N, C-alpha and C positions, 0 to 999 in steps of 0.2 A: 418124098413124103413131107407134107407141111408140119412145121412145128416151131420151136422156136430158136431163130439163129441170130447173130450179130445184130445189136440195135434193137431187138425186141426185149420186152421186159417179162422175165419168166415168173411164173405164179409157184412153182416148186422149184427148191434149190437144194442141191447136195453140197454140203461140206465135208471133203474127204480129206483126211491125213492119213499117208502112207509111210510107214517104218520100213525103211529100205535096209538091205544087207550093207554092211560096210563099205564106202567108197563107191557106191553104185548110182548115186542121185543124178550126177551129169549124164550118164549112160541112159537111165529112164528118161530123164527129159529131152533128152537129143532124139530118142525114139519117138516119144509122145509128139512132140512137135512137129516130127515129119510125117507121122503115119496116123495120128488118133485126133487131129483137130478137125479138119474139113470132113473127114469120113464120120465123125460123130454128127457133125452138124448136117450132114446131109441124111442120117438117120432120123432127124427129128429133134435134135435137144442142141444146146447152146453150151460151148465151151467158154466159159466167163473168165476165168483167171487161173493161172498156174503160177506157183511161187516155191522158191526156197525159203526155209525156216532157219531164222538166223540163230536159233539157240540149239539146233539139232542138225548137223550135217548129213544125218541119214534120213531126214524127213521131207517129204514132197507132199504140198498141200494143193489142194485146187478146187475149184467150184465149177459146177455145171448145173445148167437149169432146163426147165421143162415147162410147156404152156400149161399142163395140168397134170394129174395123178395118172389118167388114163394114158396121155401122150407119153408120158415116162415108161410105163409098161411096154407100149409098143416100140419105142424108139430103142430102149434098151434091148428087147427082143431083137430087133433088126440088125442093130449094131454086133452083139455078142454071139448071135447066130450066123453072121455073115462072113464074108471071105477076108476081110481086113484083120480082124480080130484072129479067125483061124490062122491067119500067116504069121502075124507080129505078136499075138497074145502071149504064147509061151516064153518068147524073149522078155516081154515086160514081166510076167509073173517071176522071172527068174532072178528079177533084182528086189523082190518084196520079201521081207520078213512078215509083214502084216498089213493087209488092205482093208480092215472090218471097222476102222474107226470113222464112222461117217455119220453126220447128222442130217436127218431128212428135216428140212426147214421151209418156211413160207415168209412171204413179207408180213411184217408186223401191221396189225390195223391202221388204217389211214396212211400207209406208205406203199411203194411200188417196189419192185423187184430191183435187183442190183443195178445200177448204172454203171457202164462201162466208158471208159476214156474216149473212144472210138469204135465206130462199127466197121472200120476199115482193119482187117489183121496184117501185122507185119509179116514179112515174109520168112519163110524157113531160114535160120542162121543168123537172123536179126540180133543185133546185141540187146542185152538186157538193158531197160531203161534204169536211170539212176533215181528211183522213186522207193518209198517206204509205205506199207500196209500195215495198219495195226488190227487185229481182230480181237475185240474182247467177248469172251463168253461168261455168261452168269447161268448157274444152276439152281433151280428151285424145284420144291417138291413136286413130283408129277400129279397131273389132274386138272390143275389151273388152267383156265383159259385167259390167254393173254388179250383177247378181245373184250373181256369182261371187266367194265370196272366194279367198284365196290360201293354201292349207293349207300349216302350218308355216313360213310367211314372214312376217318382220316387215313391217308396212305400209310403214316406211321404205323398203324394198329391194324392193318387190313390183312395180315398175315401173306400166305402164299401169293395170291394175285396181287396183293399190295407191292409187293417187290418188283414184280413185272411192271405194274402201272408207274412206279417211281422211275423206272428206266425209261419206258415209252413216252411218258407225259412230261417228266421233269428234267431227268438228266440229258436225254437227247436234244431237245430245244436249248438246253444251256451249252451242250457241246457246239452246236451250231453257232450261237451267240459269241463264243470265245475262240473260235477257230473254225476250219474247215468242217462243213457237215459231213456227217456219216453218207457214204454212197450205199449203204443197204443196212437195214434194220430188220433182222430176220427173227422168228420165233419158231418153235416146233411145229412142224406139220403133224397134225393127229391122224392123218390118213393111214391105213394099213400100208406096209410095204408092197406095192404092186408086182415087183420083180423079186421072189425070194432067192434067186441065184445070186444076188448081191446084198448081201445083210447089211442093216442099219441098226443104229443102237436104238433100242425099246425102252420105254420108261423113263423118257426124258421130259423135260420142260425148261427149255434152254431160251435164253435171248442172246442173239449175236448182234454185235455193233460193229461194223467194218468202216474204216475211214483212211483215206490215201493222204500221204504226204509228200512234200519236195524230197524229205531226208528224215532220219530218225532224229535229229536235233530239233527239227519242227514239231514232231509228234512230242517229244519230252517237254517243250515249252507248251504246247497246249494241254497237256496233261497237268503240268504245273499250275497253270491259270485256273483250271477246271477245280484241283483239289483246293485252290485256295478260295475258290467261291463260297461265302457263308452258308449259302442254302445246300451246297454240295456236302460241305464239312459237316454242318449242325444238324441237317434233316435228311438229305437223300442217301448218302451213303449209310449212315446208321440204321434206315430203314430196309435198305437193300441187305445188310449185315445180318438183321435179325430173320430176314425171310430165306436167304440163300442156304443151300444144302452142302455146299463145298466152296472153297477158295475159288475165286474166278481165274479163269485162264487168260493169258494175253500171249497171243501169238505175233511175234515179230517176223514179219514176212517182206521179201523182196521179190518183185515180179519177175518172170522169165521174159526171154525176148519177143514171144508171141501173145503174151497175156493181153487180152483186152482191157482188164482192169488193171490199173497203174498209177 
């Protein structure tokens, strides 16, 4: 089946956060990286990144991508209806307390899908790289379109869409000026879930900014530089604060041994 394998840029991305039963994360990662990487890609999707969450020893976070929403339906049907999931899915499910925390996303206007460090997948059993990934998630009232600017209105007064535009048009460029550019800037995919057997969060309007660093210290220095910038301090962050619906989430992640994103 043709689809989105390593080295291609997906247009539909799932950000999946699994809460696992206590002490079962390494068990799931070992199974996942042995049985569920190449087999998912053969079904027509891209396994982009797998991560341990530094703030929760029982959380596994991963990203997978699809060429489009129709390909997602076909690829998921093929994989979850196929022999590999039949053989190994029950063991994977036995490690999980919750697997429904899933955001369906797309590249922000003017950007491409997530860039991976390499199209060459490390072998099964590869050591985890000494890297750090920060994923910042901002939540805004549902209904705004990230692709639409607010004509003739200052971003600070633009309401729901204005918060999104402040991130995309002003914060993201400053991130690239002061440190590593994000490898992915994503917004909510508005299309309906084409594979209802796997639930996704609905009623969302999210902007996700993901950046890779050599280590967490580099992330902290970059964040301090951004926060000290006058435009960020005086205009961008106050505007985002007025528009957002809840506190932003910051996922502190470390890639697994076979993650392409690192």
